[in-house]
DRENPA-3360 file (N, C-alpha, C; in nm, 2 decimals, always signed):
BEGIN
1 = MLLFNQHS = +0.12/-0.61/+0.06/-0.02/-0.59/+0.03/-0.10/-0.67/+0.12 ~ -0.21/-0.63/+0.16/-0.29/-0.70/+0.25/-0.42/-0.75/+0.19 ~ -0.46/-0.87/+0.20/-0.59/-0.91/+0.14/-0.69/-0.89/+0.25 ~ -0.81/-0.85/+0.20/-0.92/-0.83/+0.29/-1.05/-0.88/+0.23 ~ -1.13/-0.93/+0.33/-1.27/-0.97/+0.29/-1.37/-0.86/+0.30 ~ -1.45/-0.85/+0.21/-1.55/-0.74/+0.21/-1.67/-0.76/+0.31 ~ -1.70/-0.88/+0.33/-1.83/-0.90/+0.41/-1.81/-1.00/+0.54 ~ -1.68/-1.00/+0.58/-1.66/-1.08/+0.71/-1.56/-1.00/+0.79;
9 = EPDTDFER = -1.54/-1.06/+0.91/-1.45/-1.00/+1.01/-1.29/-1.01/+0.96 ~ -1.22/-0.91/+0.96/-1.07/-0.91/+0.93/-1.01/-1.02/+1.01 ~ -0.90/-1.08/+0.94/-0.83/-1.18/+1.02/-0.71/-1.11/+1.11 ~ -0.65/-1.21/+1.17/-0.55/-1.14/+1.27/-0.43/-1.09/+1.19 ~ -0.39/-1.13/+1.07/-0.29/-1.06/+1.01/-0.33/-0.91/+0.96 ~ -0.46/-0.90/+0.92/-0.51/-0.76/+0.88/-0.51/-0.67/+1.01 ~ -0.56/-0.73/+1.12/-0.56/-0.65/+1.25/-0.42/-0.60/+1.28 ~ -0.32/-0.69/+1.28/-0.19/-0.67/+1.32/-0.14/-0.55/+1.22;
17 = DFLRFSSL = -0.15/-0.56/+1.10/-0.10/-0.45/+1.01/-0.18/-0.33/+1.03 ~ -0.31/-0.34/+1.06/-0.39/-0.22/+1.09/-0.33/-0.14/+1.19 ~ -0.28/-0.21/+1.31/-0.24/-0.14/+1.41/-0.10/-0.08/+1.38 ~ -0.03/-0.15/+1.30/+0.11/-0.09/+1.25/+0.10/+0.03/+1.17 ~ +0.00/+0.03/+1.08/-0.03/+0.14/+1.00/-0.08/+0.27/+1.08 ~ -0.17/+0.23/+1.17/-0.23/+0.33/+1.26/-0.12/+0.41/+1.34 ~ -0.03/+0.32/+1.39/+0.09/+0.38/+1.47/+0.16/+0.47/+1.38 ~ +0.19/+0.43/+1.25/+0.27/+0.51/+1.15/+0.20/+0.65/+1.13;
25 = VADMDHIR = +0.07/+0.64/+1.11/-0.01/+0.76/+1.08/+0.00/+0.85/+1.20 ~ -0.01/+0.79/+1.31/+0.00/+0.88/+1.45/+0.13/+0.95/+1.46 ~ +0.24/+0.86/+1.43/+0.37/+0.92/+1.42/+0.38/+1.05/+1.32 ~ +0.34/+1.03/+1.20/+0.34/+1.13/+1.10/+0.26/+1.25/+1.15 ~ +0.16/+1.23/+1.23/+0.08/+1.35/+1.26/+0.17/+1.42/+1.38 ~ +0.23/+1.34/+1.46/+0.31/+1.40/+1.56/+0.43/+1.49/+1.49 ~ +0.49/+1.43/+1.38/+0.59/+1.50/+1.31/+0.54/+1.64/+1.26 ~ +0.41/+1.62/+1.21/+0.35/+1.74/+1.15/+0.33/+1.85/+1.26;
33 = HGVPPVTM = +0.33/+1.82/+1.38/+0.31/+1.91/+1.50/+0.43/+1.93/+1.56 ~ +0.55/+1.89/+1.52/+0.68/+1.93/+1.57/+0.73/+1.84/+1.68 ~ +0.68/+1.73/+1.70/+0.73/+1.62/+1.80/+0.85/+1.56/+1.75 ~ +0.97/+1.58/+1.82/+1.08/+1.51/+1.77/+1.08/+1.36/+1.77 ~ +1.14/+1.29/+1.70/+1.15/+1.14/+1.70/+1.19/+1.09/+1.84 ~ +1.29/+1.14/+1.91/+1.33/+1.09/+2.03/+1.21/+1.10/+2.13 ~ +1.12/+1.17/+2.13/+1.00/+1.18/+2.21/+0.91/+1.06/+2.18 ~ +0.89/+1.04/+2.05/+0.80/+0.91/+2.02/+0.88/+0.78/+2.04;
41 = AGDDAPLL = +1.01/+0.77/+2.01/+1.07/+0.65/+2.01/+1.13/+0.61/+2.14 ~ +1.17/+0.72/+2.21/+1.24/+0.70/+2.34/+1.38/+0.68/+2.32 ~ +1.46/+0.67/+2.44/+1.61/+0.66/+2.44/+1.65/+0.53/+2.40 ~ +1.55/+0.43/+2.41/+1.59/+0.28/+2.40/+1.56/+0.23/+2.25 ~ +1.53/+0.33/+2.16/+1.52/+0.29/+2.03/+1.64/+0.22/+1.96 ~ +1.63/+0.11/+1.88/+1.73/+0.04/+1.83/+1.82/+0.13/+1.74 ~ +1.96/+0.10/+1.75/+2.05/+0.17/+1.67/+2.08/+0.08/+1.54 ~ +2.07/+0.15/+1.43/+2.11/+0.08/+1.31/+2.24/+0.14/+1.26;
49 = DRWLLGNL = +2.35/+0.07/+1.27/+2.49/+0.11/+1.24/+2.53/+0.07/+1.10 ~ +2.62/+0.14/+1.04/+2.67/+0.09/+0.90/+2.56/+0.07/+0.80 ~ +2.46/+0.17/+0.80/+2.34/+0.14/+0.73/+2.36/+0.20/+0.58 ~ +2.27/+0.15/+0.50/+2.26/+0.19/+0.36/+2.11/+0.21/+0.34 ~ +2.08/+0.31/+0.24/+1.94/+0.33/+0.20/+1.92/+0.22/+0.08 ~ +1.83/+0.12/+0.10/+1.82/+0.03/-0.01/+1.68/+0.05/-0.08 ~ +1.67/+0.01/-0.20/+1.55/+0.00/-0.28/+1.48/-0.14/-0.28 ~ +1.36/-0.15/-0.24/+1.31/-0.29/-0.25/+1.19/-0.27/-0.35;
57 = LTPALVGL = +1.16/-0.39/-0.40/+1.05/-0.40/-0.49/+0.93/-0.41/-0.42 ~ +0.82/-0.33/-0.45/+0.70/-0.33/-0.38/+0.60/-0.37/-0.49 ~ +0.48/-0.43/-0.44/+0.37/-0.47/-0.54/+0.30/-0.34/-0.58 ~ +0.28/-0.34/-0.72/+0.20/-0.23/-0.78/+0.11/-0.30/-0.89 ~ +0.02/-0.22/-0.94/-0.07/-0.27/-1.05/-0.02/-0.20/-1.18 ~ -0.04/-0.28/-1.29/-0.01/-0.20/-1.42/-0.15/-0.24/-1.50 ~ -0.20/-0.14/-1.57/-0.31/-0.18/-1.66/-0.36/-0.06/-1.72 ~ -0.49/-0.06/-1.77/-0.54/+0.03/-1.85/-0.65/+0.11/-1.77;
65 = STGHPALP = -0.61/+0.25/-1.74/-0.69/+0.32/-1.65/-0.80/+0.41/-1.73 ~ -0.92/+0.41/-1.67/-1.02/+0.51/-1.72/-1.06/+0.58/-1.59 ~ -1.08/+0.71/-1.60/-1.15/+0.79/-1.49/-1.03/+0.83/-1.39 ~ -0.92/+0.81/-1.41/-0.81/+0.85/-1.31/-0.81/+1.01/-1.29 ~ -0.81/+1.05/-1.17/-0.82/+1.19/-1.16/-0.69/+1.27/-1.19 ~ -0.58/+1.21/-1.20/-0.46/+1.28/-1.24/-0.40/+1.23/-1.37 ~ -0.45/+1.12/-1.42/-0.42/+1.07/-1.54/-0.52/+1.05/-1.63 ~ -0.57/+1.14/-1.69/-0.69/+1.14/-1.77/-0.68/+1.06/-1.90;
73 = GTNRPIAT = -0.80/+1.03/-1.94/-0.80/+0.94/-2.06/-0.88/+0.80/-2.04 ~ -0.91/+0.74/-2.15/-0.97/+0.60/-2.15/-0.87/+0.50/-2.20 ~ -0.86/+0.39/-2.11/-0.77/+0.28/-2.13/-0.63/+0.34/-2.15 ~ -0.59/+0.43/-2.06/-0.46/+0.48/-2.06/-0.37/+0.39/-1.98 ~ -0.25/+0.34/-2.04/-0.16/+0.26/-1.97/-0.09/+0.34/-1.85 ~ -0.11/+0.27/-1.74/-0.05/+0.33/-1.61/+0.01/+0.22/-1.53 ~ +0.10/+0.26/-1.44/+0.15/+0.19/-1.32/+0.11/+0.26/-1.20 ~ +0.04/+0.18/-1.10/+0.00/+0.25/-0.98/+0.12/+0.27/-0.88;
81 = SQVLLMSA = +0.08/+0.35/-0.77/+0.17/+0.34/-0.66/+0.16/+0.20/-0.58 ~ +0.23/+0.19/-0.48/+0.24/+0.06/-0.41/+0.10/+0.02/-0.36 ~ +0.08/-0.11/-0.41/-0.05/-0.17/-0.36/-0.05/-0.22/-0.21 ~ -0.15/-0.16/-0.14/-0.13/-0.20/+0.01/-0.25/-0.29/+0.05 ~ -0.37/-0.28/-0.02/-0.48/-0.37/+0.02/-0.54/-0.42/-0.11 ~ -0.59/-0.54/-0.10/-0.66/-0.59/-0.22/-0.77/-0.68/-0.16 ~ -0.90/-0.67/-0.21/-1.01/-0.75/-0.17/-0.98/-0.90/-0.22 ~ -1.02/-1.00/-0.12/-1.00/-1.13/-0.15/-1.06/-1.17/-0.29;
89 = DMSWARTL = -1.16/-1.11/-0.33/-1.23/-1.14/-0.45/-1.17/-1.07/-0.57 ~ -1.06/-0.99/-0.54/-0.99/-0.93/-0.65/-1.07/-0.82/-0.73 ~ -1.16/-0.76/-0.66/-1.25/-0.66/-0.73/-1.21/-0.52/-0.69 ~ -1.14/-0.50/-0.57/-1.09/-0.37/-0.52/-0.94/-0.37/-0.49 ~ -0.88/-0.26/-0.51/-0.73/-0.25/-0.46/-0.73/-0.11/-0.41 ~ -0.63/-0.10/-0.30/-0.62/+0.03/-0.23/-0.45/+0.05/-0.25 ~ -0.41/+0.15/-0.33/-0.28/+0.18/-0.33/-0.24/+0.29/-0.23 ~ -0.11/+0.32/-0.23/-0.08/+0.43/-0.14/-0.15/+0.55/-0.17;
97 = SRWYRLGR = -0.19/+0.57/-0.29/-0.27/+0.70/-0.34/-0.41/+0.69/-0.34 ~ -0.47/+0.58/-0.37/-0.62/+0.57/-0.39/-0.68/+0.44/-0.41 ~ -0.81/+0.44/-0.41/-0.87/+0.31/-0.45/-0.89/+0.30/-0.59 ~ -0.88/+0.17/-0.63/-0.91/+0.13/-0.77/-1.02/+0.02/-0.78 ~ -1.12/+0.03/-0.87/-1.20/-0.08/-0.89/-1.12/-0.16/-1.00 ~ -1.13/-0.30/-0.98/-1.06/-0.38/-1.06/-1.15/-0.45/-1.16 ~ -1.12/-0.43/-1.29/-1.19/-0.50/-1.40/-1.13/-0.63/-1.42 ~ -1.13/-0.68/-1.55/-1.08/-0.81/-1.59/-0.92/-0.80/-1.56;
105 = PAERSGLD = -0.86/-0.92/-1.52/-0.72/-0.93/-1.51/-0.67/-0.95/-1.65 ~ -0.54/-0.91/-1.67/-0.48/-0.93/-1.81/-0.47/-1.08/-1.84 ~ -0.48/-1.10/-1.96/-0.45/-1.25/-2.01/-0.30/-1.26/-2.00 ~ -0.27/-1.39/-1.96/-0.13/-1.43/-1.95/-0.09/-1.46/-2.09 ~ +0.04/-1.41/-2.12/+0.11/-1.45/-2.24/+0.15/-1.61/-2.24 ~ +0.22/-1.65/-2.34/+0.28/-1.78/-2.34/+0.39/-1.81/-2.23 ~ +0.41/-1.71/-2.16/+0.54/-1.73/-2.06/+0.52/-1.84/-1.97 ~ +0.40/-1.87/-1.92/+0.38/-1.98/-1.83/+0.31/-2.10/-1.88;
113 = A = +0.30/-2.10/-2.02/+0.24/-2.22/-2.08/+0.33/-2.33/-2.10;
% end
């Protein structure tokens, strides 16, 4: 997840990740148009041998949703897709799927008391 400031210049981490995501989107567009991976990556792309497909935990939001286009209802419990961006003031979040306005954070239980 990337933190961003709403009213100031993005920092170097944000810029670095912006370029990485821009490159990913460009590659996805090439794939849509039939460009093979070897054309994009070249013959010197790293080889990953004896590999496994792993599942990593990714940040997501859980909470009560109102006004969701695919999950209708008021105060409906949901879990979002992967959170990719969050405003530094914690008022906005961009998941893989969409933007969310963030209301009040959940109150902590006695777990950390």
